[in-house]
C-alpha positions as CSV (number, residue, x, y, z in Angstrom):
1,M,106.4,-57.7,35.6
2,G,105.8,-61.4,36.1
3,K,106.5,-64.0,33.6
4,I,103.5,-65.1,31.4
5,R,103.1,-68.8,31.5
6,S,101.3,-71.0,29.0
7,A,98.4,-73.2,29.9
8,W,100.6,-76.2,29.3
9,E,103.1,-75.1,31.9
10,I,100.3,-74.4,34.5
11,A,98.8,-77.9,33.8
12,L,102.2,-79.6,34.2
13,E,102.7,-77.9,37.6
14,K,99.3,-78.9,38.8
15,T,99.7,-82.6,37.7
16,A,103.3,-83.0,38.8
17,S,102.3,-84.5,42.2
18,I,99.7,-87.0,40.8
19,E,100.7,-90.6,41.0
20,L,99.0,-93.5,39.3
21,D,98.0,-96.4,41.4
22,K,98.8,-99.2,39.0
23,E,97.4,-101.9,41.3
24,R,94.1,-100.2,41.6
25,Y,94.0,-99.5,37.9
26,Q,94.8,-103.1,37.1
27,H,92.1,-104.3,39.6
28,E,89.5,-102.1,38.0
29,A,90.4,-103.3,34.5
30,D,90.2,-106.9,35.6
31,V,86.8,-106.4,37.3
32,D,85.6,-104.6,34.1
33,K,86.8,-107.5,32.0
34,A,84.9,-110.0,34.2
35,R,81.8,-107.9,34.1
36,R,81.9,-107.7,30.3
37,I,82.2,-111.5,30.1
38,A,79.2,-111.9,32.5
39,G,77.3,-109.2,30.6
40,S,77.9,-110.9,27.3
41,Y,76.6,-114.2,28.7
42,L,73.4,-112.4,29.9
43,V,72.6,-110.9,26.6
44,A,74.0,-113.3,24.0
45,E,71.8,-116.3,23.7
46,E,74.4,-118.2,21.7
47,K,77.0,-117.9,24.5
48,T,77.1,-121.1,26.6
49,K,77.6,-121.7,30.3
50,E,80.8,-123.6,29.5
51,E,82.3,-120.8,27.4
52,T,81.5,-118.2,30.1
53,E,82.8,-120.4,32.9
54,K,86.0,-121.0,30.9
55,E,86.6,-117.3,30.2
56,L,86.0,-116.4,33.9
57,A,88.3,-119.2,35.1
58,Q,91.2,-117.3,33.5
59,L,90.8,-114.4,35.9
60,D,91.4,-114.2,39.6
61,G,88.6,-115.7,41.7
62,K,88.2,-112.7,44.0
63,I,87.9,-110.4,41.0
64,V,85.4,-112.7,39.3
65,K,83.3,-112.8,42.5
66,E,83.3,-109.0,42.9
67,A,82.4,-108.6,39.2
68,L,79.6,-111.2,39.3
69,R,78.2,-109.7,42.5
70,T,77.9,-106.3,40.9
71,T,76.5,-107.6,37.7
72,I,73.9,-109.8,39.4
73,L,72.7,-107.1,41.8
74,Q,72.4,-104.5,39.1
75,S,70.5,-106.9,36.8
76,L,67.8,-107.7,39.4
77,S,65.1,-105.1,38.9
78,L,61.4,-105.1,38.5
79,P,60.3,-106.0,34.9
80,Q,57.6,-103.9,33.4
81,E,56.5,-106.8,31.1
82,E,56.3,-110.5,31.4
83,I,59.8,-112.1,31.0
84,L,59.8,-114.5,28.1
85,D,63.5,-115.2,27.8
86,D,65.9,-117.1,30.1
87,R,67.4,-114.0,31.7
88,Y,66.8,-115.2,35.3
89,E,68.2,-118.6,34.7
90,R,71.3,-117.0,33.3
91,L,71.6,-114.8,36.4
92,T,71.1,-117.8,38.6
93,F,74.0,-119.5,36.8
94,L,76.2,-116.5,37.4
95,A,75.2,-116.6,41.1
96,S,76.2,-120.3,41.2
97,L,79.6,-119.4,39.9
98,A,80.0,-116.5,42.4
99,T,79.0,-118.6,45.4
100,G,80.3,-122.0,44.4
101,N,76.7,-123.3,44.3
102,D,76.0,-122.3,47.9
103,P,72.6,-123.8,48.7
104,S,71.4,-120.8,50.7
105,A,72.4,-118.3,48.0
106,M,70.8,-120.5,45.3
107,D,67.6,-120.8,47.3
108,L,67.4,-117.1,47.8
109,M,68.2,-116.5,44.1
110,G,65.3,-118.8,43.2
111,Q,63.0,-116.9,45.5
112,I,64.0,-113.6,44.0
113,T,63.6,-114.7,40.4
114,G,60.2,-116.2,41.2
115,F,59.2,-112.9,42.9
116,L,60.4,-110.9,39.8
117,K,58.4,-113.1,37.4
118,Q,55.3,-112.6,39.5
119,Y,55.4,-108.8,39.4
120,P,54.2,-108.2,35.8
121,M,51.3,-110.7,36.4
122,H,50.3,-108.9,39.6
123,R,50.3,-105.6,37.7
124,K,48.1,-107.0,35.0
125,D,45.8,-108.6,37.6
126,L,45.5,-105.4,39.5
127,V,44.6,-103.4,36.4
128,E,42.0,-106.0,35.4
129,K,40.4,-106.0,38.9
130,M,40.3,-102.2,39.0
131,K,38.6,-102.1,35.6
132,A,36.0,-104.6,36.8
133,Q,35.3,-102.5,39.9
134,Y,35.2,-99.3,37.9
135,E,32.8,-100.6,35.3
136,P,29.6,-99.7,37.2
137,M,30.8,-96.1,37.6
138,L,31.6,-95.9,33.9
139,A,28.0,-97.2,33.1
140,E,26.6,-94.4,35.3
141,K,28.7,-91.8,33.5
142,E,27.6,-93.2,30.1
143,E,23.9,-93.0,31.3
144,R,24.4,-89.4,32.5
145,L,26.0,-88.4,29.2
146,R,23.2,-90.2,27.2
147,A,20.6,-88.3,29.2
148,Q,22.5,-85.0,28.7
149,Y,23.3,-85.3,25.0
150,G,20.6,-87.7,23.8
151,Q,22.9,-90.3,22.3
152,S,24.8,-93.3,23.6
153,I,28.5,-92.7,24.3
154,K,30.8,-95.7,25.1
155,L,33.5,-94.9,27.7
156,K,36.6,-96.9,28.3
157,A,38.4,-97.1,31.6
158,E,41.8,-96.4,29.9
159,N,40.5,-93.0,28.8
160,D,38.8,-91.9,32.0
161,K,40.8,-89.4,34.0
162,E,39.5,-90.6,37.4
163,F,40.4,-94.2,36.5
164,I,43.8,-93.3,35.3
165,E,44.6,-91.4,38.5
166,L,43.3,-94.3,40.6
167,A,45.2,-96.9,38.6
168,T,48.4,-94.9,38.7
169,K,48.1,-94.5,42.5
170,N,47.5,-98.2,43.0
171,L,50.2,-99.3,40.6
172,E,52.7,-97.0,42.3
173,R,51.8,-98.5,45.7
174,L,52.3,-102.0,44.2
175,Q,55.6,-101.1,42.7
176,D,56.8,-99.5,46.0
177,Q,55.9,-102.7,47.9
178,Y,57.7,-104.8,45.4
179,E,60.8,-102.5,45.4
180,K,61.1,-102.6,49.2
181,S,60.9,-106.4,49.2
182,L,63.4,-106.6,46.3
183,E,65.8,-104.3,48.1
184,G,65.7,-106.4,51.2
185,A,66.2,-109.6,49.2
186,K,69.1,-108.0,47.3
187,D,70.8,-107.0,50.6
188,Q,70.5,-110.6,51.8
189,L,71.9,-111.8,48.5
190,K,74.8,-109.3,48.6
191,A,75.8,-110.7,52.0
192,L,75.8,-114.2,50.5
193,L,77.8,-113.1,47.5
194,S,80.5,-111.3,49.5
């Protein structure tokens, strides 16, 4: 009969050949530290540019650049509501640190942030225009219902199934167009941040 081994002995056998890559581990820890510094600057309104720059200056430049590139690219997404804070100005500052204030990168960053600020307004405008175009159809439905039931019924576009389907379809199309443009711009920015 064979010897019965404990789970601990089996685990030790299986992990005996695993080696730690200390350099890779240290690199990932440093990138994570730089990303946390950048992230805290993005969300903490009381954290200044100078404090952030000073903290990042204590780390290796290549690591900071890698961390900032990841942070910036992940933070650039379509907002669902109008942006009322200085989030994009803070991202632009981080981009200036990552690129050494490269004019082409800063220009592209300005275009991207302007584009992202436009998106909620375009969504709102689209919905308002669709409501205006749909108003005559709602009036016809109200008239049919009044004739059918003998009393006036006020309909709203937001509660009409056909309008909701039409609005959803058009808003999805608008979002897809913006997403494609944003992805292209982010690819260009990634190349400048590398």
